ZAKE-300506 format. One record per residue: residue number from 1; residue in three letters; x, y, z of N, C-alpha, C, O, CB in turn. Coordinates in pm, whole numbers, plus 32768, in hexadecimal, padded with zeros to 4 digits. Each point is the difference from the previous one (the first is absolute). Glycine has a CB too. Example, Ala and Ser with C-alpha at 12.3 -4.5 7.8 and 13.67 -1.06 7.14 Angstrom:
  num  residu  n.px  n.py  n.pz  ca.px  ca.py  ca.pz  c.px  c.py  c.pz  o.px  o.py  o.pz  cb.px  cb.py  cb.pz
    1     ala  8527  7DC7  830C   7FA7   8077   8000  805A  8078  8000  8068  7FFE  8042   7EDB   7F8D   803B
    2     ser  809A  80DE  7F3B   8052   8077   8006  7FB3  806D  8049  8033  806F  8011   8043   7F52   7F18
REM end
This chain:
  num  residu  n.px  n.py  n.pz  ca.px  ca.py  ca.pz  c.px  c.py  c.pz  o.px  o.py  o.pz  cb.px  cb.py  cb.pz
    1     met  4B7B  7275  64F2   7FDD   7F87   8048  802C  8011  8092  806C  8033  801B   7FAB   7F40   7F12
    2     ala  7F94  8063  812E   801E   800B   808E  806E  7F9D  8025  8005  7F91  7FCD   7F0F   80B9   8063
    3     arg  8142  7FE2  8028   806B   7FA7   8029  7FCB  7F9B  8064  7FA4  801D  804D   8107   8097   7F8A
    4     thr  7F8F  7ED6  8029   7FD7   7F99   805F  8047  8019  8084  8077  801F  8003   7F61   7F3A   7F43
    5     val  7FDE  8098  8125   8034   801B   8085  7FF6  7F81  8052  7F99  7FBD  8000   8025   8136   7FF4
    6     thr  80AE  7EEC  8050   7FFE   7F8F   805C  7FB5  802C  807D  8026  8065  803E   80B6   7F3D   7F67
    7     pro  7EBC  8016  8082   7FB3   8029   8077  8058  8003  807E  805F  7FB2  800D   7ED2   7FED   7F8B
    8     leu  80AD  80BB  80C2   8049   800B   807E  7FE2  7F8A  805B  7F9B  7FBB  7FF1   8060   813D   7FFA
    9     thr  805E  7EF3  8073   7FEB   7F9D   806A  8013  8047  8084  803A  806D  8005   8016   7ED1   7F69
   10     asp  7F7F  8086  80FE   800F   803E   8084  8093  8014  8026  8022  8069  8035   7F06   7F2E   800E
   11     pro  8132  8006  7FA3   808D   8019   8022  803D  8076  7FB4  8053  8049  8036   7FC2   7EC4   7FF9
   12     lys  7FC2  8107  7F52   8033   8073   7FB4  7FD0  8083  803E  804B  8061  8007   7FB8   7F13   7F26
   13     cys  7F7F  808D  80FF   7FCA   807A   803E  8047  801E  8084  801F  8074  801D   7F01   7F5F   7F76
   14     glu  80F9  7FC6  80BC   8044   8013   8080  8090  802C  7FED  8034  8050  804E   7F37   7F05   8018
   15     ala  80D7  8076  7F32   808D   801B   7FEA  8019  8089  7FC1  8073  802C  7FF8   7FAF   7EE1   7FEF
   16     ala  7F77  8137  7FED   8012   8084   7FC1  8036  8063  8066  7FC0  801B  8066   7F85   7FB5   7EF6
   17     lys  8130  8067  8087   8042   805E   805B  7FF6  808D  7FC7  7FFD  8011  7F86   80A3   7F3B   80CA
   18     pro  7F5B  811A  8006   7FF8   808A   7FCF  8080  8029  7FB8  806E  7FD4  8022   7EF6   8063   809A
   19     arg  808A  801E  7EE1   8071   8039   7FB5  7FF9  8098  800B  7FAC  8036  8049   8057   7F05   7F15
   20     glu  8056  8108  805B   8002   8093   8006  7F82  803C  7FC1  7FD4  806B  802B   8126   7F8E   7FCC
   21     lys  7ECD  7FC6  7FA4   7F87   802F   7FBD  7F93  7F96  8009  801C  7F8B  801A   806E   8104   7F4A
   22     asp  7EF9  7F9C  8085   7F90   7FA1   7FF7  8019  7F9E  7F8E  8037  8024  7F98   7F29   8088   80C6
   23     tyr  8077  7ED6  7FB6   8002   7FA1   7F92  7F89  7FA3  800B  7FC1  7FF5  806A   813A   8018   7F89
   24     lys  7EE7  7FB0  7F9E   7F87   7FAE   7FF7  8024  7F6F  7FE7  805D  7FE0  7FB6   7F22   80E5   7FF4
   25     leu  8033  7EE3  8096   8006   7F70   7FE5  7F79  7FDB  7FC3  7F9A  8008  8044   810C   7FC8   807D
   26     phe  7F59  8007  7EC1   7F84   7FE6   7FB7  7FCE  7F73  8016  804E  7FA1  8005   7FF9   8106   7F51
   27     asp  7F35  7F4C  80B6   7FC0   7F7E   800F  7FB2  7FDB  7F82  7FE6  7F8A  7FE9   800B   809B   810E
   28     gly  7FE9  803B  7EB9   7FB4   7FE5   7F86  7F76  803E  8007  7FCC  8019  806C   80B3   7F14   7F75
   29     gln  7F46  80EB  7FAB   7F7B   803D   7FF1  7FF7  8086  8048  7F96  8023  8034   8008   7EF8   7FB9
   30     gly  80D0  812F  8016   8000   8086   8038  8021  8009  8094  8015  806D  8034   7F48   7FC7   7F21
   31     leu  80A8  7F5B  80F2   801B   8000   8090  8097  8003  8017  804B  7FB4  7FC1   7EDE   7FCE   806D
   32     tyr  8103  80D4  802D   808D   8002   8024  8011  8029  8091  7FA8  803C  803D   8094   7FFA   7ED7
   33     leu  8039  7FA9  8121   8025   8024   8088  8064  8072  7FF7  806E  7FEF  7FCB   7F6A   7F24   808D
   34     leu  8004  8161  7FDC   8057   8075   7FFE  8052  7FFF  8081  7FC8  8004  806E   7F94   8081   7F02
   35     val  8129  7F77  8082   8059   8000   8075  803E  808B  8009  8041  802E  7FA3   7FF0   7ED8   8048
   36     lys  7FBA  813C  8085   802F   808A   8014  8084  7FFF  804F  801F  7F9E  8044   7EF2   80B8   7FB7
   37     pro  813C  8016  7FFC   807E   8007   804B  7FEE  7FF3  8098  805D  7FD7  8045   7FFB   80B9   7F05
   38     ser  7F34  7F93  80E8   7FE5   7FF4   8090  7FE9  7F6E  802A  7FFD  7FE2  8077   7FA0   8104   7F85
   39     gly  8054  7EC0  7FA2   7FE9   7F74   801E  7F6E  7FD7  7FF6  7FE1  7F8A  800D   80E4   8081   8086
   40     val  7EE3  8053  7F57   7F71   7FE3   7FF2  7FE7  7FBE  7F79  8032  802E  7F99   7F91   8097   80FD
   41     lys  7FEF  7ECF  7F6B   7FDE   7FB8   7F85  7F69  800B  7FEC  7FB2  7FD7  8056   8112   7F86   7FC4
   42     thr  7F14  80DC  7F75   7F73   801D   7FE7  7FD0  7FBC  7F81  8044  8003  7F99   7FD5   80D9   80DC
   43     trp  7F70  7EE5  7F94   7FC4   7FC1   7F8A  7FB7  806B  7FAE  7FB3  804F  8036   8034   7ED4   8044
   44     arg  8033  80DE  7F04   7FBD   805E   7FA6  7FD2  7FB7  7F83  8038  7F99  7FDA   8053   8126   807E
   45     leu  7F0F  7F79  7F69   7FCC   7FC9   7F83  7FF8  8071  7F9C  7FBE  8066  8017   7FBF   7EE5   8062
   46     lys  80C6  80A3  7F16   7FF7   8061   7F93  7F9D  7FC8  7F9B  800A  7F8C  7FD7   80E7   80C8   804C
   47     tyr  7EAF  7FFF  7FB6   7F96   7FD1   7FA6  7FD4  8071  7FA6  8027  8074  8012   7F8E   7EE4   8098
   48     arg  7FFA  8087  7EF5   7FC6   8063   7FA6  7F6C  800F  8025  7FB4  7F9F  8001   80F2   8028   7F44
   49     lys  7F34  80B7  80DA   7F76   801E   8026  7FA3  7FED  7F89  802D  7FFF  7F8E   8025   80A4   8120
   50     pro  7F2B  7F4E  7F6C   7FA1   7FF1   7F92  8000  8074  7F9E  7FDE  7FEE  7F8B   7F98   7F8D   810D
   51     asp  80B0  80FD  7F96   8004   8073   7FA5  8083  8009  7FB2  8012  805E  7FB2   7F54   8019   80E9
   52     gly  80F6  7F2A  7F78   807B   7FFB   7FB3  807B  8039  8046  806F  7FEC  7FD0   7F03   8022   7F6C
   53     arg  807C  8037  8133   8073   8037   8048  8040  7F93  8057  7FC1  7F9B  801F   7FD5   814A   7FE1
   54     asp  80E7  7F33  8027   8045   7FA3   8059  7FD0  8015  808F  7FE0  8070  8028   80E9   7F8C   7F40
   55     gly  7F31  7F97  80E3   7FD8   8007   808B  8063  7FB5  8057  8049  7FA9  7FD0   7EC7   8069   7FEB
   56     leu  80F2  800F  80C6   8059   7FC1   805F  7FB3  7FE9  8081  7FCB  805E  803B   8101   800F   7F5C
   57     ala  7F30  7F17  8095   7FBC   7FDE   807D  8067  7FCC  8062  805A  7FB4  7FDB   7ECE   8016   7FAB
   58     thr  80CC  805F  80F7   8058   7FD0   806A  7FAD  7FA5  805A  7F95  8026  802F   80FD   80AB   7FC9
   59     phe  7FA1  7EB6  801F   7FB5   7F9D   804E  8029  7FFD  8093  7FAC  7FE8  8057   803E   7F92   7EDA
   60     gly  8094  809C  80EC   802E   7FFA   808B  8092  7FD9  8007  8041  7FEA  7F99   7ED9   7FDA   80B0
   61     asn  811A  8034  8031   808D   7FDF   8014  8015  7F6A  8008  7FA6  7FB6  8027   8079   8123   8050
   62     tyr  805A  7EFB  7F64   801B   7F71   7FEE  7FEE  7FA9  807B  7FB3  7FA0  7FF6   80E7   80A7   7F60
   63     pro  7FA3  7FD1  8119   7FED   7F98   8067  7F6F  7FF3  802C  7FD1  7F92  801C   8117   809B   8032
   64     ala  7ED0  8043  7FB6   7F73   7FFB   802B  7FA8  7FC2  7F94  7FA1  7FB9  8020   8086   8112   806E
   65     leu  7FF7  7F50  7EF4   7FB4   7FCB   7F90  805C  7FA3  7FB2  805C  802D  7FBC   7F0F   80A2   8036
   66     gly  807C  7EB1  8019   8057   7F9D   7FC1  7FEE  7FF9  7F69  7FA9  8041  7FC6   8051   7F3F   810C
   67     leu  805A  802D  7EF0   7FFF   7FF0   7F6F  7F7A  7FCA  7FCF  7FC9  8031  7F9E   812F   7FA8   8067
   68     lys  7ED4  7FC3  8040   7F81   7FC2   7FD7  7F8D  8066  8007  7FAE  8008  7FA5   80A5   7F18   80AC
   69     ala  7FA8  812D  801B   7F96   8065   8011  800D  806E  7F97  7F9B  8032  7FCF   805E   7F9D   8127
   70     ala  8082  8057  7EE8   8015   8067   7F9A  7FD0  7FCD  7F78  7FC6  804C  7FB2   80FF   800F   80CE
   71     arg  7F53  7F26  7F64   7FD0   7FC7   7F81  7F67  7FFB  7FFD  7FC4  8015  7F96   810E   7F63   8059
   72     glu  7EF0  806C  8083   7F6D   8000   8007  7FCA  808C  7FE6  7F9E  8011  7FB8   8067   7F2F   80EB
   73     arg  803C  8125  7F98   7FD6   808A   7FE8  8010  8025  7F6D  7FAB  8045  7FC8   8097   7FF7   8124
   74     arg  802C  7F96  7ED6   8015   801A   7F72  7F90  7FC2  7FAE  7FCC  803F  7FA4   812D   7FC9   8080
   75     ala  7EE1  7F7C  7FFD   7F94   7FBD   7FB7  7F7D  804C  800D  7FB5  800E  7F9F   80BD   7F15   8087
   76     glu  7F71  8110  8052   7F86   804F   8015  8003  8080  7FAD  7F9C  8027  7FC4   804F   7F7A   8123
   77     ala  8089  80A0  7F18   800D   807D   7FB4  7FF1  7FE6  7F6B  7FBE  804D  7FBA   80D9   8010   80F9
   78     leu  7FA6  7F39  7F1A   7FF4   7FE0   7F72  7F71  7FDB  7FDB  7FD3  801D  7F91   811B   7F96   806F
   79     glu  7ECB  800E  805D   7F73   7FDE   7FE8  7FAC  807F  7FF6  7FA8  800A  7FAA   8075   7F1C   80D3
   80     leu  7FFF  813B  7FDA   7FB9   8081   7FF8  801D  8046  7F7C  7FA7  803D  7FC4   8063   7FD8   8136
   81     leu  8073  7FE2  7ED9   8025   8040   7F82  7FB8  7FC0  7F8A  7FDA  8046  7FA1   8105   7FF2   80C0
   82     thr  7F0D  7F44  7FA3   7FB7   7FBF   7F92  7F6D  802A  7FFF  7FBF  7FFC  7F98   80DE   7F42   8075
   83     cys  7F30  80EB  8068   7F76   8032   8008  7FF7  8095  7FDF  7F93  8039  8000   803D   7F19   80AD
   84     gly  80A2  80ED  7F37   7FFF   808D   7FDC  8006  805F  8076  7FDC  8075  7FF2   7FA6   7F49   7F4A
   85     gln  80AC  8012  8139   8009   8055   8077  8092  8016  8024  8054  7FA7  7FEE   7ECD   8004   8064
   86     asp  80FE  80CB  7FE0   8085   801F   8031  800D  7FC9  808E  7FAE  8023  8055   8061   80AF   7F19
   87     pro  8054  7ED9  80AF   800D   7FC5   8085  8014  8066  8070  7FCB  7FEE  806E   8092   7F4C   7F23
   88     thr  7FEE  8130  8055   8015   8062   806A  7F80  804E  801D  7FE3  801F  8074   810E   7FF4   7F48
   89     glu  7EC3  800C  7FDD   7F80   8045   8014  7F9D  7FA5  8048  7FB6  802D  8057   8072   805D   7EDA
   90     ala  7FD6  7EF4  80AB   7FA7   7FA2   8041  8023  7FF2  8094  7FA7  7FF4  8054   803C   7F91   7ED4
   91     ala  809F  807E  80F9   802A   7FF8   808C  7FD5  807C  804D  7FD6  7FF6  8073   80ED   7F7D   7F49
   92     lys  7F48  8102  8006   7FD5   807D   8041  7F6A  7FFD  801D  7FD4  8027  806C   80E5   8055   7F1F
   93     val  7EFA  7F56  8013   7F6E   7FF8   8010  7FDC  7F9E  806F  7FA9  801C  8051   8038   801D   7EBC
   94     ala  8062  7F54  80F6   7FE4   7F9C   8067  8022  8037  808B  7FB7  7FE6  8060   8077   7F63   7EFB
   95     lys  803E  8101  80AF   8028   803B   8080  7F99  8067  802E  7FDF  8005  8076   8113   7FD5   7F51
   96     leu  7EDC  8078  7FDD   7F9A   8063   8020  7F7E  7FBE  802D  7FC1  802B  8061   80A6   8071   7EFA
   97     glu  7F71  7EFA  805E   7F85   7FB9   8023  800C  7FC0  808A  7F9F  8000  804C   8036   7FD6   7EC2
   98     ala  809F  7FF3  8111   8014   7FC4   8084  7FF7  806A  806E  7FC6  7FE8  806A   80CB   7F66   7F2E
   99     ala  7FA9  8126  804F   7FFA   806C   8062  7F71  8031  8012  7FD5  801B  8070   8115   802A   7F53
  100     asn  7ECB  7FC5  7FCF   7F73   8029   800A  7FAD  7F98  804A  7FA8  8024  804E   8070   805A   7EDC
  101     ala  8004  7F04  80C0   7FB6   7F97   8045  8017  8006  8096  7FA5  7FE5  804F   806C   7F8A   7EE5
  102     arg  8069  80B6  80F5   801D   800A   8090  7FBC  8079  803F  7FD5  7FF9  8073   8106   7F95   7F65
  103     thr  7F1C  80E0  7FDF   7FC6   8079   8039  7F6A  800A  7FED  7FBE  8049  804A   811A   8027   7F8D
  104     asn  7EF1  7F49  7FC9   7F70   8006   7FE5  7FB7  7F88  803B  7FAD  7FC3  7FBD   8082   80BD   7F72
  105     thr  7FEF  7F5F  814D   7FB9   7F94   8042  7F7C  8036  8036  7FEE  8079  800D   80EB   7F12   802F
  106     phe  7ECC  801A  7FE2   7F7E   8026   8035  8010  804E  8082  7FBE  8066  8014   7FDB   7ED1   7F7F
  107     glu  80BD  8099  80C5   8012   8042   8081  8037  808E  7FF0  7FD1  805C  8042   8054   7EC4   8027
  108     ala  803E  80F1  7F42   803C   8085   7FED  7F99  8063  7FCB  7FF6  8070  8030   80E9   7F25   7FA5
  109     leu  7ED4  8041  7FC8   7F9B   805A   7FC7  7F8B  8016  8060  7FC8  806D  8003   807A   7F45   7F19
  110     ala  7F9A  7FE8  8132   7F94   8010   8061  8029  8062  806E  7FAF  8051  802D   8000   7EC6   7FA3
  111     arg  80CE  80E0  805B   802F   805E   8066  8008  808F  7FC8  7FE3  8060  8047   80A0   7EE5   8026
  112     glu  7FA2  80C6  7F16   8004   8084   7FC0  7F72  803A  7FF6  7FEB  8076  801B   80E3   7F46   7F61
  113     trp  7ED1  7FF0  805E   7F74   8029   7FFA  7FD0  802A  808A  7FBC  8065  800F   801C   7F00   7F2E
  114     his  804B  804B  8128   7FD5   801D   8088  8039  8086  8030  7FBA  804D  8041   8039   7EBC   7FEE
  115     ala  808B  8111  7FB1   803D   807F   8029  7FB9  8077  7FBF  7FED  8067  8040   80EF   7F24   7FDC
  116     ala  7EFC  8065  7F67   7FBB   806D   7FBB  7F73  8014  8037  7FD4  8072  8012   80B2   7F5E   7F21
  117     cys  7F35  7FC4  80E9   7F75   800A   802F  7FF5  8021  8094  7F9D  803B  802B   8024   7F23   7F25
  118     ser  80A2  807D  80FF   7FF7   8015   8091  8001  8094  8025  7FDB  8023  806F   8096   7F02   7FB2
  119     arg  7FB8  8131  7F84   7FFB   8090   801A  7F6F  8030  800D  7FE3  805E  804A   80F6   7FC0   7F38
  120     lys  7ECE  7F9E  8035   7F72   8028   8002  7FB3  7FB9  8070  7F93  802B  8025   8079   7FFD   7EE4
  121     trp  802C  7F6B  812D   7FBC   7FAF   8064  8025  802D  808D  8063  8046  8017   7F99   7EF9   7F48
  122     ser  7FB1  8094  80FE   8023   8017   808C  8072  7F9F  8024  800E  7F98  7FC0   7F04   80B5   807C
  123     pro  813E  7FD4  8028   8070   7FA8   8024  7FD4  7F73  8027  8044  7F9F  7FE0   8035   812B   806B
  124     gly  7F17  7F2B  7FF9   7FCF   7F7C   8028  7FD9  7FAB  7F88  8020  7F89  7FFB   7F8F   80DB   80D9
  125     his  800D  7FD8  7ECB   7FD8   7FB6   7F88  807A  7FD7  7FAE  8007  7F90  7FCE   7F1F   80EF   802E
  126     ala  813A  7FDC  7FF8   8079   7FE0   7FB4  8049  7F8A  8040  8031  7FA8  7FB9   7FE3   8148   7FFF
  127     glu  7FF2  7F0E  80CC   8043   7F91   8046  7FB4  7F7D  7FED  803E  7F97  7FEE   801A   810B   80BB
  128     thr  7F24  7F63  7F5A   7FAF   7F89   7FEB  8013  7FC8  7F74  800E  7F87  7FEF   7F4C   80D0   80B7
  129     val  80A5  7FFE  7EF7   8011   7FD3   7F75  8088  7FBE  7FEE  800A  7F96  7FC3   7F5D   8122   7FED
  130     leu  8101  7F87  8084   8088   7FC8   7FF3  800A  7F7A  8048  803B  7FA2  7FCC   8023   8146   8023
  131     arg  7F6B  7F0F  8089   8005   7F83   804D  7FB7  7F90  7FB5  8031  7F8F  7FFE   7FD9   80F5   80D8
  132     arg  7F85  7F9A  7EEE   7FB6   7F99   7FB6  804D  7FD1  7F85  7FFF  7F8A  7FDF   7F2A   80DB   8073
  133     met  8118  7FF9  7F6A   8051   7FD9   7F8C  8074  7FA7  802D  8021  7F9E  7FBD   7FA1   8137   7FCC
  134     glu  807D  7F4E  80E8   8070   7FB1   8032  7FD4  7F75  802C  804B  7F9F  7FF1   8024   8134   8057
  135     leu  7F1A  7F23  7FEE   7FCE   7F7D   802F  7FCA  7FA8  7F8F  801A  7F87  7FFF   7FB0   80E6   80D8
  136     his  7FEC  7FCE  7ECC   7FB6   7FB0   7FA0  803A  7FFE  7F73  7FF1  7F9C  7FBA   7F4C   8098   80CC
  137     leu  8105  8036  7F4F   802E   8007   7F75  8095  7FE9  7FEE  802A  7FB4  7FA8   7F1E   80E9   8031
  138     phe  8108  7FA3  8079   8090   7FFA   7FEC  803D  7F74  8010  805E  7FE0  7FB8   7FA7   8109   8096
  139     pro  7FCA  7EC2  800D   803E   7F7B   800B  7FF8  7FAE  7F7F  805D  7FB6  7FE1   7F68   804F   810F
  140     thr  7FCF  8009  7EC5   7FF2   7FAF   7F86  8020  804D  7F80  8032  7FC6  7FA0   7F23   7FB7   80D7
  141     leu  8090  8104  7F87   8011   804E   7F85  8072  8065  8006  8027  8035  7F98   7EE9   7FAD   8042
  142     gly  8126  803A  809B   805E   806C   8012  807A  7FFC  7FA7  8026  8068  7FC8   7F8B   7F9E   811B
  143     ala  808E  7F88  7F0C   807D   7FF6   7FB6  7FEB  7FEE  7F69  8061  8002  7FB4   8006   7F9D   8118
  144     arg  7F1E  804F  7F09   7FE7   7FE5   7F72  8001  8081  7FAE  7FCB  8066  802E   7FAF   7ED1   8011
  145     pro  80C0  80C6  7F4A   7FFB   8076   7FA9  7F71  801D  7FD5  7FB3  7FA4  7FE5   8135   802B   7FC9
  146     val  7EF4  80AF  804C   7F78   8027   7FDE  7FDD  7FD3  7F72  7F8D  7FDD  7FE5   8085   80E8   80B6
  147     ala  804E  7F3B  7F0C   7FE5   7FD9   7F76  7FD6  7F6D  7FF5  7FBD  7FDA  7FA1   80E9   80D1   8014
  148     asp  7F80  7F02  80AD   7FDD   7F72   7FFD  7F7A  7FE1  8041  7FCF  7F90  7FF4   8123   803F   800E
  149     leu  7ED3  8091  8043   7F82   7FE7   8047  7F8A  7FFC  7FA0  7FFA  804E  7FA1   8064   8020   812B
  150     lys  7F47  7F38  7F4E   7F85   7FF4   7FB3  7F8B  801F  805D  8011  8004  807A   8056   7F4D   7EEA
  151     ala  7F24  80C4  8063   7F8A   801E   8050  7FDF  7F8D  805F  7FD4  8017  8070   7FD5   8079   7ED6
  152     cys  806D  7EF4  808C   7FE0   7F8D   8055  805B  7FFA  807B  7FDB  7FC3  8064   7FD7   7FC1   7ED1
  153     asp  80C5  80B9  80C5   8058   8004   8075  7FC5  8057  806E  8018  7FE9  8076   80AF   7FF4   7EF5
  154     leu  7EEB  8086  806E   7FC8   805E   8061  7F73  7FDB  802D  7FD1  8034  8066   80BB   807A   7F32
  155     gln  7F31  7EFB  8020   7F77   7FDC   8024  7FFF  7FB7  8086  8051  7FA7  8019   7F70   804B   7EF4
  156     gly  7FE2  8035  8147   7FEF   7FBB   807F  8062  802E  806A  7FF4  7FD5  8073   7FB7   7F6A   7F0F
  157     arg  80B4  8115  805E   8061   802B   8063  7FD0  807B  804D  8037  8022  8069   807E   7F81   7F08
  158     ser  7EE4  809F  805B   7FD1   8078   8043  7FA1  7FE0  8072  7FE5  8055  8054   8036   8027   7ED6
  159     arg  7FB1  7F0B  80D9   7FA5   7FD8   806B  8033  7F83  8045  8044  7FAE  7FC2   7EFB   80B8   7FC2
  160     pro  80A1  7F89  80FC   8024   7F84   8042  7FAB  7F8D  7FC9  7F9A  801A  7FC2   80A9   8065   810F
  161     pro  7FE4  7F03  7F44   7FAF   7F91   7FCE  7F75  8002  803E  7FED  8032  806F   80E2   7F47   7F70
  162     arg  7ECE  804F  7FD9   7F74   8001   802E  7FF0  7FC1  8089  7FAE  802D  8050   800A   7FC9   7EC4
  163     ser  8096  7FA3  8107   7FF3   7FBB   8080  8027  805A  8075  7FD8  7FE7  8071   8056   7F40   7F1B
  164     ala  8020  8141  805A   802B   805A   806B  7F96  8068  8022  800B  8045  8065   80DF   7F98   7F51
  165     ile  7EAF  802F  7FF7   7F97   8062   8019  7F88  7FB6  803B  7FBE  7FB4  7FB9   8092   80E3   7F87
  166     pro  7F92  7F7C  8140   7F95   7FB3   8041  7F76  801F  7FC8  7FA7  7FAB  8006   80E4   8051   80C5
  167     trp  7F62  8079  7EFF   7F7C   8029   7FD1  7FEE  7FE8  7F6C  7FA0  8031  7FC5   805A   8078   80EE
  168     ser  8060  7F0B  7F0D   7FF8   7FEC   7F70  7F8A  7FA6  7FDC  7FC8  7FBC  8055   8131   8062   7F99
  169     leu  7EE4  7FE4  7F93   7F91   7FAF   7FCF  8022  7F6D  800A  8075  7FDC  7FFE   7F47   80DC   7F68
  170     pro  7FDF  7EF1  80A4   801A   7F70   8000  8045  7FD8  7F7D  7FF0  8042  7F9A   7F47   7F96   80FC
  171     ala  8115  7FBC  7F6F   804D   7FD3   7F8B  7FA4  7FE3  7F8A  8028  8012  7F8D   8085   7F8D   810C
  172     ala  7ED9  8033  7F81   7FA3   7FE0   7F93  7FD8  807E  7FB3  7FE4  7FF9  7F89   7FC7   7F44   80FB
  173     cys  8053  8133  7FBF   7FD5   807C   7FC0  8075  804F  7FC3  7FEA  8060  7FB7   7F58   7FA7   80EA
  174     ala  8137  7FD1  7F7D   8074   804F   7FD6  800B  8006  7F68  802F  8064  7FC9   8046   7F5C   810A
  175     ser  7F62  7FD6  7EE8   800F   7FFF   7F70  7F84  8034  7FB8  8001  8011  7F86   809B   7F2F   8093
  176     thr  7EFA  80DA  8031   7F86   8032   7FC1  7FE9  8091  802A  804C  8037  8050   7F52   7EE0   7FAC
  177     ser  7FFB  8125  7FCE   7FE4   808A   8022  7FC0  8008  808B  7FBE  7FA2  802B   8027   8096   7EE0
  178     pro  802E  8037  813B   7FC5   8010   8085  7F67  7FFB  7FFF  7FC2  7FD8  8062   8105   80AF   7FDC
  179     ala  7EFF  7FA0  7F52   7F6E   8000   7FF9  7FCA  7F72  8009  7F94  7FEC  8039   8073   80E4   7F3C
  180     ser  8040  7ECD  8056   7FCC   7F76   8005  8005  7FCC  808F  7FAD  7FAD  8023   809F   802A   7EF1
  181     cys  800F  8056  813E   8007   7FD6   808C  7F8B  803C  8050  7FCE  7FC3  805E   812F   802C   7F91
  182     ala  7ED9  8087  7FEB   7F93   8044   8048  7F7D  7FB8  7FEA  7FA9  8006  8057   80CE   80D4   7F92
  183     arg  7F77  7EE4  7FA8   7F81   7FBB   7FE3  7FF2  7F82  8050  7F90  7FCE  800C   8074   8090   7F0F
  184     arg  8061  7F6B  811D   7FF8   7F7E   8045  7FB6  8008  807F  7FF2  7F9C  8045   80DF   8027   7F58
REM end
């Protein structure tokens, strides 16, 4: 039978003084505050992974991460465990996805494409293409992750609006075929 643990309070966490060896102050459901001889207090969660092995998650240091926030992190980790996911693995995956989202933006990939293609282009053309991307595409699409872009985000961005083209077809003909305008 599991032993009953009196939940921690903020004054107990603040009053914890370093000793010669590491010691733990338990809060319950696997969460504890590890107090090290250096005076550092770290929140940890001991749990059982879905495959049956023991796991240990570190949430952060005490003054920066308070008791309430540590309990919220514990609740999130226990929720992941009920879904059959390892909290430490889920955190690693989330961190990787966030890093990929930052590096796989439209602007970063467009500049990479431009660098590869500009070797085949004349310097003037390469400069024109880059300038047009900077003026028309990067302000609205540059910071967005490529994985989040849809075809509708790109439609109409390759051409200026019809009103900007003086030689464009009349508005009445824009929705019909050009052949019907010729018959008029």
